[in-house]
Chimera marker file (.cmm) of the C-alpha trace (Angstrom):
<marker_set name="trace">
<marker id="1" x="79.581" y="110.854" z="79.676" r="1" g="1" b="0" radius="0.5"/>
<marker id="2" x="83.210" y="109.490" z="80.692" r="1" g="1" b="0" radius="0.5"/>
<marker id="3" x="83.828" y="108.820" z="84.340" r="1" g="1" b="0" radius="0.5"/>
<marker id="4" x="86.315" y="111.700" z="84.285" r="1" g="1" b="0" radius="0.5"/>
<marker id="5" x="83.603" y="114.064" z="83.066" r="1" g="1" b="0" radius="0.5"/>
<marker id="6" x="81.181" y="112.602" z="85.927" r="1" g="1" b="0" radius="0.5"/>
<marker id="7" x="83.578" y="113.134" z="88.508" r="1" g="1" b="0" radius="0.5"/>
<marker id="8" x="84.247" y="116.828" z="87.388" r="1" g="1" b="0" radius="0.5"/>
<marker id="9" x="80.557" y="117.365" z="87.375" r="1" g="1" b="0" radius="0.5"/>
<marker id="10" x="80.110" y="116.042" z="90.940" r="1" g="1" b="0" radius="0.5"/>
<marker id="11" x="83.211" y="118.077" z="92.059" r="1" g="1" b="0" radius="0.5"/>
<marker id="12" x="81.682" y="121.364" z="90.687" r="1" g="1" b="0" radius="0.5"/>
<marker id="13" x="78.321" y="120.540" z="92.031" r="1" g="1" b="0" radius="0.5"/>
<marker id="14" x="79.167" y="119.565" z="95.730" r="1" g="1" b="0" radius="0.5"/>
<marker id="15" x="82.890" y="120.594" z="96.282" r="1" g="1" b="0" radius="0.5"/>
<marker id="16" x="82.937" y="124.368" z="96.296" r="1" g="1" b="0" radius="0.5"/>
<marker id="17" x="80.135" y="124.829" z="98.841" r="1" g="1" b="0" radius="0.5"/>
<marker id="18" x="81.375" y="122.113" z="100.996" r="1" g="1" b="0" radius="0.5"/>
<marker id="19" x="85.019" y="123.325" z="101.220" r="1" g="1" b="0" radius="0.5"/>
<marker id="20" x="83.934" y="126.853" z="101.573" r="1" g="1" b="0" radius="0.5"/>
<marker id="21" x="82.091" y="125.716" z="104.735" r="1" g="1" b="0" radius="0.5"/>
<marker id="22" x="85.066" y="123.982" z="105.968" r="1" g="1" b="0" radius="0.5"/>
<marker id="23" x="87.286" y="126.906" z="105.255" r="1" g="1" b="0" radius="0.5"/>
<marker id="24" x="85.007" y="129.380" z="106.808" r="1" g="1" b="0" radius="0.5"/>
<marker id="25" x="85.066" y="127.272" z="110.042" r="1" g="1" b="0" radius="0.5"/>
<marker id="26" x="88.819" y="127.283" z="109.875" r="1" g="1" b="0" radius="0.5"/>
<marker id="27" x="88.926" y="130.899" z="109.143" r="1" g="1" b="0" radius="0.5"/>
<marker id="28" x="86.672" y="131.670" z="112.152" r="1" g="1" b="0" radius="0.5"/>
<marker id="29" x="88.734" y="129.651" z="114.447" r="1" g="1" b="0" radius="0.5"/>
<marker id="30" x="91.972" y="131.407" z="113.414" r="1" g="1" b="0" radius="0.5"/>
<marker id="31" x="90.688" y="134.993" z="113.390" r="1" g="1" b="0" radius="0.5"/>
<marker id="32" x="87.998" y="135.136" z="116.222" r="1" g="1" b="0" radius="0.5"/>
<marker id="33" x="89.633" y="135.603" z="119.571" r="1" g="1" b="0" radius="0.5"/>
<marker id="34" x="88.602" y="133.541" z="122.608" r="1" g="1" b="0" radius="0.5"/>
<marker id="35" x="85.371" y="134.719" z="124.292" r="1" g="1" b="0" radius="0.5"/>
<marker id="36" x="84.170" y="136.534" z="120.927" r="1" g="1" b="0" radius="0.5"/>
<marker id="37" x="81.123" y="135.042" z="119.190" r="1" g="1" b="0" radius="0.5"/>
<marker id="38" x="81.353" y="133.715" z="115.668" r="1" g="1" b="0" radius="0.5"/>
<marker id="39" x="79.227" y="135.534" z="113.252" r="1" g="1" b="0" radius="0.5"/>
<marker id="40" x="75.656" y="134.017" z="113.193" r="1" g="1" b="0" radius="0.5"/>
<marker id="41" x="74.679" y="132.399" z="109.760" r="1" g="1" b="0" radius="0.5"/>
<marker id="42" x="72.501" y="134.758" z="107.806" r="1" g="1" b="0" radius="0.5"/>
<marker id="43" x="73.994" y="137.955" z="109.224" r="1" g="1" b="0" radius="0.5"/>
<marker id="44" x="75.661" y="140.460" z="106.939" r="1" g="1" b="0" radius="0.5"/>
<marker id="45" x="79.264" y="139.701" z="108.002" r="1" g="1" b="0" radius="0.5"/>
<marker id="46" x="78.677" y="135.853" z="107.692" r="1" g="1" b="0" radius="0.5"/>
<marker id="47" x="77.251" y="136.107" z="104.224" r="1" g="1" b="0" radius="0.5"/>
<marker id="48" x="80.089" y="138.448" z="103.166" r="1" g="1" b="0" radius="0.5"/>
<marker id="49" x="82.826" y="135.999" z="104.390" r="1" g="1" b="0" radius="0.5"/>
<marker id="50" x="81.087" y="133.049" z="102.901" r="1" g="1" b="0" radius="0.5"/>
<marker id="51" x="80.771" y="134.839" z="99.570" r="1" g="1" b="0" radius="0.5"/>
<marker id="52" x="84.427" y="135.839" z="99.525" r="1" g="1" b="0" radius="0.5"/>
<marker id="53" x="85.660" y="132.403" z="100.565" r="1" g="1" b="0" radius="0.5"/>
<marker id="54" x="83.339" y="130.643" z="97.985" r="1" g="1" b="0" radius="0.5"/>
<marker id="55" x="84.781" y="132.833" z="95.327" r="1" g="1" b="0" radius="0.5"/>
<marker id="56" x="88.441" y="131.924" z="96.117" r="1" g="1" b="0" radius="0.5"/>
<marker id="57" x="87.419" y="128.284" z="96.389" r="1" g="1" b="0" radius="0.5"/>
<marker id="58" x="85.865" y="128.369" z="92.941" r="1" g="1" b="0" radius="0.5"/>
<marker id="59" x="88.752" y="130.266" z="91.400" r="1" g="1" b="0" radius="0.5"/>
<marker id="60" x="91.286" y="127.841" z="92.718" r="1" g="1" b="0" radius="0.5"/>
<marker id="61" x="89.156" y="124.869" z="91.567" r="1" g="1" b="0" radius="0.5"/>
<marker id="62" x="88.847" y="126.312" z="88.225" r="1" g="1" b="0" radius="0.5"/>
<marker id="63" x="92.639" y="126.809" z="88.052" r="1" g="1" b="0" radius="0.5"/>
<marker id="64" x="93.169" y="123.177" z="89.009" r="1" g="1" b="0" radius="0.5"/>
<marker id="65" x="90.640" y="121.929" z="86.387" r="1" g="1" b="0" radius="0.5"/>
<marker id="66" x="92.495" y="124.214" z="83.632" r="1" g="1" b="0" radius="0.5"/>
<marker id="67" x="95.775" y="122.928" z="84.785" r="1" g="1" b="0" radius="0.5"/>
<marker id="68" x="94.637" y="119.151" z="84.808" r="1" g="1" b="0" radius="0.5"/>
<marker id="69" x="93.218" y="119.506" z="81.287" r="1" g="1" b="0" radius="0.5"/>
<marker id="70" x="96.111" y="121.149" z="80.008" r="1" g="1" b="0" radius="0.5"/>
<marker id="71" x="98.450" y="118.369" z="81.696" r="1" g="1" b="0" radius="0.5"/>
<marker id="72" x="96.346" y="115.725" z="80.133" r="1" g="1" b="0" radius="0.5"/>
<marker id="73" x="96.386" y="117.287" z="76.437" r="1" g="1" b="0" radius="0.5"/>
<marker id="74" x="100.192" y="117.655" z="76.745" r="1" g="1" b="0" radius="0.5"/>
<marker id="75" x="100.732" y="113.942" z="77.881" r="1" g="1" b="0" radius="0.5"/>
<marker id="76" x="98.532" y="112.687" z="74.899" r="1" g="1" b="0" radius="0.5"/>
<marker id="77" x="100.786" y="114.672" z="72.647" r="1" g="1" b="0" radius="0.5"/>
<marker id="78" x="99.636" y="116.311" z="69.199" r="1" g="1" b="0" radius="0.5"/>
<marker id="79" x="98.446" y="115.313" z="65.860" r="1" g="1" b="0" radius="0.5"/>
<marker id="80" x="102.066" y="115.638" z="64.227" r="1" g="1" b="0" radius="0.5"/>
<marker id="81" x="103.360" y="113.089" z="66.749" r="1" g="1" b="0" radius="0.5"/>
<marker id="82" x="100.440" y="110.658" z="66.187" r="1" g="1" b="0" radius="0.5"/>
<marker id="83" x="100.947" y="110.991" z="62.495" r="1" g="1" b="0" radius="0.5"/>
<marker id="84" x="104.719" y="110.703" z="62.725" r="1" g="1" b="0" radius="0.5"/>
<marker id="85" x="105.509" y="113.880" z="60.774" r="1" g="1" b="0" radius="0.5"/>
<marker id="86" x="107.466" y="117.084" z="61.695" r="1" g="1" b="0" radius="0.5"/>
<marker id="87" x="105.372" y="120.086" z="62.597" r="1" g="1" b="0" radius="0.5"/>
<marker id="88" x="106.695" y="122.031" z="59.788" r="1" g="1" b="0" radius="0.5"/>
<marker id="89" x="105.733" y="119.256" z="57.313" r="1" g="1" b="0" radius="0.5"/>
<marker id="90" x="103.909" y="120.334" z="54.119" r="1" g="1" b="0" radius="0.5"/>
<marker id="91" x="100.376" y="119.582" z="53.439" r="1" g="1" b="0" radius="0.5"/>
<marker id="92" x="100.987" y="116.649" z="51.006" r="1" g="1" b="0" radius="0.5"/>
<marker id="93" x="103.130" y="114.869" z="53.719" r="1" g="1" b="0" radius="0.5"/>
<marker id="94" x="100.298" y="115.062" z="56.264" r="1" g="1" b="0" radius="0.5"/>
<marker id="95" x="97.600" y="113.903" z="53.913" r="1" g="1" b="0" radius="0.5"/>
<marker id="96" x="99.842" y="111.054" z="52.953" r="1" g="1" b="0" radius="0.5"/>
<marker id="97" x="100.540" y="109.879" z="56.510" r="1" g="1" b="0" radius="0.5"/>
<marker id="98" x="96.815" y="110.304" z="57.317" r="1" g="1" b="0" radius="0.5"/>
<marker id="99" x="95.723" y="108.162" z="54.549" r="1" g="1" b="0" radius="0.5"/>
<marker id="100" x="98.203" y="105.371" z="55.765" r="1" g="1" b="0" radius="0.5"/>
<marker id="101" x="96.468" y="105.340" z="59.229" r="1" g="1" b="0" radius="0.5"/>
<link id1="1" id2="2" r="1" g="1" b="0" radius="0.2"/>
<link id1="2" id2="3" r="1" g="1" b="0" radius="0.2"/>
<link id1="3" id2="4" r="1" g="1" b="0" radius="0.2"/>
<link id1="4" id2="5" r="1" g="1" b="0" radius="0.2"/>
<link id1="5" id2="6" r="1" g="1" b="0" radius="0.2"/>
<link id1="6" id2="7" r="1" g="1" b="0" radius="0.2"/>
<link id1="7" id2="8" r="1" g="1" b="0" radius="0.2"/>
<link id1="8" id2="9" r="1" g="1" b="0" radius="0.2"/>
<link id1="9" id2="10" r="1" g="1" b="0" radius="0.2"/>
<link id1="10" id2="11" r="1" g="1" b="0" radius="0.2"/>
<link id1="11" id2="12" r="1" g="1" b="0" radius="0.2"/>
<link id1="12" id2="13" r="1" g="1" b="0" radius="0.2"/>
<link id1="13" id2="14" r="1" g="1" b="0" radius="0.2"/>
<link id1="14" id2="15" r="1" g="1" b="0" radius="0.2"/>
<link id1="15" id2="16" r="1" g="1" b="0" radius="0.2"/>
<link id1="16" id2="17" r="1" g="1" b="0" radius="0.2"/>
<link id1="17" id2="18" r="1" g="1" b="0" radius="0.2"/>
<link id1="18" id2="19" r="1" g="1" b="0" radius="0.2"/>
<link id1="19" id2="20" r="1" g="1" b="0" radius="0.2"/>
<link id1="20" id2="21" r="1" g="1" b="0" radius="0.2"/>
<link id1="21" id2="22" r="1" g="1" b="0" radius="0.2"/>
<link id1="22" id2="23" r="1" g="1" b="0" radius="0.2"/>
<link id1="23" id2="24" r="1" g="1" b="0" radius="0.2"/>
<link id1="24" id2="25" r="1" g="1" b="0" radius="0.2"/>
<link id1="25" id2="26" r="1" g="1" b="0" radius="0.2"/>
<link id1="26" id2="27" r="1" g="1" b="0" radius="0.2"/>
<link id1="27" id2="28" r="1" g="1" b="0" radius="0.2"/>
<link id1="28" id2="29" r="1" g="1" b="0" radius="0.2"/>
<link id1="29" id2="30" r="1" g="1" b="0" radius="0.2"/>
<link id1="30" id2="31" r="1" g="1" b="0" radius="0.2"/>
<link id1="31" id2="32" r="1" g="1" b="0" radius="0.2"/>
<link id1="32" id2="33" r="1" g="1" b="0" radius="0.2"/>
<link id1="33" id2="34" r="1" g="1" b="0" radius="0.2"/>
<link id1="34" id2="35" r="1" g="1" b="0" radius="0.2"/>
<link id1="35" id2="36" r="1" g="1" b="0" radius="0.2"/>
<link id1="36" id2="37" r="1" g="1" b="0" radius="0.2"/>
<link id1="37" id2="38" r="1" g="1" b="0" radius="0.2"/>
<link id1="38" id2="39" r="1" g="1" b="0" radius="0.2"/>
<link id1="39" id2="40" r="1" g="1" b="0" radius="0.2"/>
<link id1="40" id2="41" r="1" g="1" b="0" radius="0.2"/>
<link id1="41" id2="42" r="1" g="1" b="0" radius="0.2"/>
<link id1="42" id2="43" r="1" g="1" b="0" radius="0.2"/>
<link id1="43" id2="44" r="1" g="1" b="0" radius="0.2"/>
<link id1="44" id2="45" r="1" g="1" b="0" radius="0.2"/>
<link id1="45" id2="46" r="1" g="1" b="0" radius="0.2"/>
<link id1="46" id2="47" r="1" g="1" b="0" radius="0.2"/>
<link id1="47" id2="48" r="1" g="1" b="0" radius="0.2"/>
<link id1="48" id2="49" r="1" g="1" b="0" radius="0.2"/>
<link id1="49" id2="50" r="1" g="1" b="0" radius="0.2"/>
<link id1="50" id2="51" r="1" g="1" b="0" radius="0.2"/>
<link id1="51" id2="52" r="1" g="1" b="0" radius="0.2"/>
<link id1="52" id2="53" r="1" g="1" b="0" radius="0.2"/>
<link id1="53" id2="54" r="1" g="1" b="0" radius="0.2"/>
<link id1="54" id2="55" r="1" g="1" b="0" radius="0.2"/>
<link id1="55" id2="56" r="1" g="1" b="0" radius="0.2"/>
<link id1="56" id2="57" r="1" g="1" b="0" radius="0.2"/>
<link id1="57" id2="58" r="1" g="1" b="0" radius="0.2"/>
<link id1="58" id2="59" r="1" g="1" b="0" radius="0.2"/>
<link id1="59" id2="60" r="1" g="1" b="0" radius="0.2"/>
<link id1="60" id2="61" r="1" g="1" b="0" radius="0.2"/>
<link id1="61" id2="62" r="1" g="1" b="0" radius="0.2"/>
<link id1="62" id2="63" r="1" g="1" b="0" radius="0.2"/>
<link id1="63" id2="64" r="1" g="1" b="0" radius="0.2"/>
<link id1="64" id2="65" r="1" g="1" b="0" radius="0.2"/>
<link id1="65" id2="66" r="1" g="1" b="0" radius="0.2"/>
<link id1="66" id2="67" r="1" g="1" b="0" radius="0.2"/>
<link id1="67" id2="68" r="1" g="1" b="0" radius="0.2"/>
<link id1="68" id2="69" r="1" g="1" b="0" radius="0.2"/>
<link id1="69" id2="70" r="1" g="1" b="0" radius="0.2"/>
<link id1="70" id2="71" r="1" g="1" b="0" radius="0.2"/>
<link id1="71" id2="72" r="1" g="1" b="0" radius="0.2"/>
<link id1="72" id2="73" r="1" g="1" b="0" radius="0.2"/>
<link id1="73" id2="74" r="1" g="1" b="0" radius="0.2"/>
<link id1="74" id2="75" r="1" g="1" b="0" radius="0.2"/>
<link id1="75" id2="76" r="1" g="1" b="0" radius="0.2"/>
<link id1="76" id2="77" r="1" g="1" b="0" radius="0.2"/>
<link id1="77" id2="78" r="1" g="1" b="0" radius="0.2"/>
<link id1="78" id2="79" r="1" g="1" b="0" radius="0.2"/>
<link id1="79" id2="80" r="1" g="1" b="0" radius="0.2"/>
<link id1="80" id2="81" r="1" g="1" b="0" radius="0.2"/>
<link id1="81" id2="82" r="1" g="1" b="0" radius="0.2"/>
<link id1="82" id2="83" r="1" g="1" b="0" radius="0.2"/>
<link id1="83" id2="84" r="1" g="1" b="0" radius="0.2"/>
<link id1="84" id2="85" r="1" g="1" b="0" radius="0.2"/>
<link id1="85" id2="86" r="1" g="1" b="0" radius="0.2"/>
<link id1="86" id2="87" r="1" g="1" b="0" radius="0.2"/>
<link id1="87" id2="88" r="1" g="1" b="0" radius="0.2"/>
<link id1="88" id2="89" r="1" g="1" b="0" radius="0.2"/>
<link id1="89" id2="90" r="1" g="1" b="0" radius="0.2"/>
<link id1="90" id2="91" r="1" g="1" b="0" radius="0.2"/>
<link id1="91" id2="92" r="1" g="1" b="0" radius="0.2"/>
<link id1="92" id2="93" r="1" g="1" b="0" radius="0.2"/>
<link id1="93" id2="94" r="1" g="1" b="0" radius="0.2"/>
<link id1="94" id2="95" r="1" g="1" b="0" radius="0.2"/>
<link id1="95" id2="96" r="1" g="1" b="0" radius="0.2"/>
<link id1="96" id2="97" r="1" g="1" b="0" radius="0.2"/>
<link id1="97" id2="98" r="1" g="1" b="0" radius="0.2"/>
<link id1="98" id2="99" r="1" g="1" b="0" radius="0.2"/>
<link id1="99" id2="100" r="1" g="1" b="0" radius="0.2"/>
<link id1="100" id2="101" r="1" g="1" b="0" radius="0.2"/>
</marker_set>
């Protein structure tokens, strides 16, 4: 497994839950007025907030992962560029260039 794949696995394993906890604390710090109690972990309200925040974090992290993979694929180029032929080249030209590699 490449180091990038390992980092991605670690990221998907630990980051969403950790960031959801931080965001929930920030959310309660912003939305709960002074003197009011924060929802106690395990209560219905706390669980609903945690679930929603965690879904948002996972969707955003998934979007970032897809964007990063797309960017990396675009940076590497395509097979036509690697072979040095035009994208509309016929099959014979592509096979010829491939054999020369």
